BAMAR-991606 format. One record per residue (C-alpha): residue number from 1; residue in three letters; chain; x, y, z. Coordinates in pm, whole numbers, plus 50000, padded with zeros to 5 digits. Layout:
BEGIN
marse:tido:nulo:px:py:pz
NUM:ALA:A:X:Y:Z
...
//
This chain:
BEGIN
marse:tido:nulo:px:py:pz
1:MET:A:77773:23509:44616
2:ALA:A:78074:23279:44609
3:HIS:A:78342:23325:44869
4:GLU:A:78649:23508:44734
5:LYS:A:78870:23204:44805
6:ALA:A:78645:22978:44598
7:GLY:A:78813:23088:44277
8:ARG:A:78664:23194:43948
9:PRO:A:78651:23027:43608
10:ALA:A:78958:23107:43401
11:GLU:A:79112:22991:43078
12:ALA:A:79360:22707:43107
13:GLU:A:79725:22796:43123
14:PRO:A:79914:22704:42802
15:VAL:A:80092:22369:42801
16:LYS:A:80381:22209:42613
17:TYR:A:80271:21934:42377
18:LEU:A:80491:21629:42347
19:ALA:A:80477:21277:42212
20:ALA:A:80610:20947:42341
21:ILE:A:80678:20760:42018
22:LEU:A:80721:20385:41999
23:LEU:A:80852:20264:41664
24:GLN:A:81026:19985:41486
25:GLN:A:81399:20029:41529
26:ASP:A:81469:20042:41155
27:LEU:A:81210:20315:41085
28:ASP:A:81369:20657:41032
29:PRO:A:81133:20912:41190
30:ASP:A:81298:21199:41001
31:ASP:A:81169:21068:40667
32:GLU:A:80794:21112:40708
33:LEU:A:80692:21078:41073
34:PHE:A:80846:21393:41216
35:PRO:A:80730:21612:40925
36:ALA:A:80375:21476:40973
37:LEU:A:80386:21551:41346
38:GLU:A:80526:21899:41284
39:GLY:A:80242:21963:41039
40:LEU:A:80003:21883:41321
41:LEU:A:80175:22027:41629
42:GLY:A:80439:22272:41510
43:ARG:A:80818:22261:41499
44:ILE:A:80989:21994:41708
45:ASP:A:81202:22180:41959
46:TYR:A:81329:21879:42153
47:ARG:A:81416:21530:42040
48:GLY:A:81521:21274:42298
49:THR:A:81745:20974:42255
50:ALA:A:81580:20655:42133
51:HIS:A:81580:20386:42403
52:GLN:A:81525:20015:42349
53:PHE:A:81170:19931:42448
54:ASP:A:81244:19615:42644
55:VAL:A:81007:19648:42941
56:SER:A:80708:19477:42782
57:ASP:A:80615:19254:42490
58:TYR:A:80268:19411:42466
59:TYR:A:80329:19551:42115
60:GLU:A:80541:19266:41977
61:ASP:A:80264:19082:41790
62:GLU:A:80162:19397:41606
63:MET:A:80486:19594:41572
64:GLY:A:80763:19334:41594
65:PRO:A:81021:19246:41858
66:VAL:A:81277:19527:41820
67:LEU:A:81121:19856:41922
68:VAL:A:81251:20189:42049
69:ARG:A:81078:20478:42223
70:LEU:A:81173:20842:42216
71:ILE:A:81021:21164:42342
72:VAL:A:80979:21477:42131
73:SER:A:80823:21811:42217
74:PHE:A:80678:22085:42003
75:GLU:A:80754:22454:42008
76:PRO:A:80417:22628:42030
77:LEU:A:80242:22637:42365
78:GLU:A:79874:22553:42335
79:SER:A:79565:22486:42540
80:PRO:A:79532:22149:42711
81:THR:A:79179:22138:42571
82:ASN:A:79332:22040:42234
83:LEU:A:79434:21697:42366
84:VAL:A:79134:21513:42220
85:ARG:A:79194:21655:41872
86:VAL:A:79566:21580:41895
87:LYS:A:79504:21216:41996
88:LEU:A:79258:21163:41712
89:ASP:A:79490:21329:41459
90:THR:A:79798:21132:41568
91:THR:A:79596:20813:41527
92:VAL:A:79548:20909:41160
93:ILE:A:79925:20949:41130
94:GLU:A:79976:20603:41286
95:GLU:A:79742:20456:41027
96:ARG:A:79952:20606:40747
97:PHE:A:80246:20397:40869
98:ALA:A:80046:20075:40916
99:ASP:A:80039:19775:40688
100:GLU:A:79842:19450:40684
101:THR:A:80017:19326:41001
102:GLY:A:79950:19644:41200
103:ARG:A:80122:19961:41307
104:SER:A:80493:20032:41277
105:VAL:A:80461:20337:41501
106:ASN:A:80258:20413:41814
107:ILE:A:80224:20779:41907
108:ASP:A:80119:20868:42261
109:PRO:A:80062:21242:42246
110:GLY:A:80029:21446:42559
111:TYR:A:80136:21761:42732
112:MET:A:80341:21897:43015
113:ASP:A:80257:22181:43247
114:TYR:A:80440:22299:43557
115:HIS:A:80300:22013:43764
116:LYS:A:80261:21701:43551
117:VAL:A:80289:21503:43231
118:VAL:A:79960:21385:43081
119:LEU:A:79930:21143:42792
120:ALA:A:79617:21079:42587
121:SER:A:79473:20728:42573
122:PHE:A:79183:20538:42424
123:LYS:A:79198:20289:42712
124:GLN:A:79010:20322:43038
125:GLY:A:79184:20303:43373
126:PRO:A:79120:20399:43734
127:GLN:A:79338:20711:43711
128:LYS:A:79225:20816:43364
129:ILE:A:78981:21101:43315
130:TYR:A:78738:21083:43024
131:LEU:A:78757:21390:42800
132:ASP:A:78552:21334:42481
133:ASP:A:78532:21121:42165
134:GLY:A:78672:20813:42341
135:VAL:A:78985:20993:42463
136:TYR:A:79108:20982:42823
137:ALA:A:79368:21197:42997
138:ASP:A:79627:20981:43174
139:PRO:A:79846:21169:43424
140:ILE:A:80166:20961:43419
141:MET:A:80419:21175:43609
142:LEU:A:80407:21454:43866
143:PHE:A:80670:21720:43920
144:GLN:A:80756:21752:44288
145:HIS:A:81063:21865:44479
146:GLY:A:81261:21939:44163
147:ASP:A:81201:21620:43968
148:PHE:A:80939:21406:43800
149:ILE:A:80804:21132:44022
150:LYS:A:80643:20810:43911
151:LEU:A:80292:20705:44003
152:PRO:A:80160:20352:44060
153:TRP:A:80032:20336:43700
154:THR:A:80329:20503:43529
155:PHE:A:80452:20302:43230
156:PRO:A:80747:20074:43321
157:ASP:A:80998:20248:43092
158:PHE:A:80905:20586:43241
159:LYS:A:80931:20432:43591
160:ALA:A:81278:20304:43504
161:GLY:A:81387:20663:43440
162:TYR:A:81475:20622:43072
163:TYR:A:81324:20962:42989
164:SER:A:81402:21159:43304
165:SER:A:81661:21381:43135
166:ASP:A:81424:21431:42839
167:LEU:A:81135:21540:43061
168:ASN:A:81356:21775:43260
169:ALA:A:81495:21929:42940
170:ILE:A:81144:21975:42800
171:ARG:A:81028:22132:43126
172:LYS:A:81318:22379:43106
173:ILE:A:81211:22475:42752
174:TYR:A:80850:22505:42871
175:LYS:A:80943:22730:43164
176:GLU:A:81149:22956:42939
177:ALA:A:80864:22982:42687
178:ARG:A:80620:23069:42966
179:LYS:A:80860:23331:43102
180:THR:A:80899:23499:42763
181:GLY:A:80529:23465:42681
182:ALA:A:80594:23256:42369
183:LEU:A:80281:23094:42228
//
């Protein structure tokens, strides 16, 4: 018999799904992108400010030189076990916005819980945890001592603090939803 302090299997606590969206500056996400994401993840309940993506030229060949990134979150709380499906489905949305030169939008879906922000990735890395179907969980920020802290592998624009107010606002919405039992 297991010791009482060993814990017991339990369902995962519900999480707040979000997306870090990188897009060409002249693309209006309200036209088709946000409705497509809402069809997948539910109503957008938070939309952050678009920030110039000037910390890397990694996407320039495919997406062009003038890019912005913004963070959005979605109203319903869901299981973190949906992350693989969400990553695969957002990739289909990216493909809808692609042309012969490549993507015009890059969607990094993920979730927030009380302790961290996790984004989904198709790329391997020492901190990434394989889930299924080629999808990895990438914990990019931890919440400690009242704020989100960066990790050695945190993306440079997140490290620079561009989205700190967004993440704190989303966490406030998440905490309220958990308190009221909203799902």
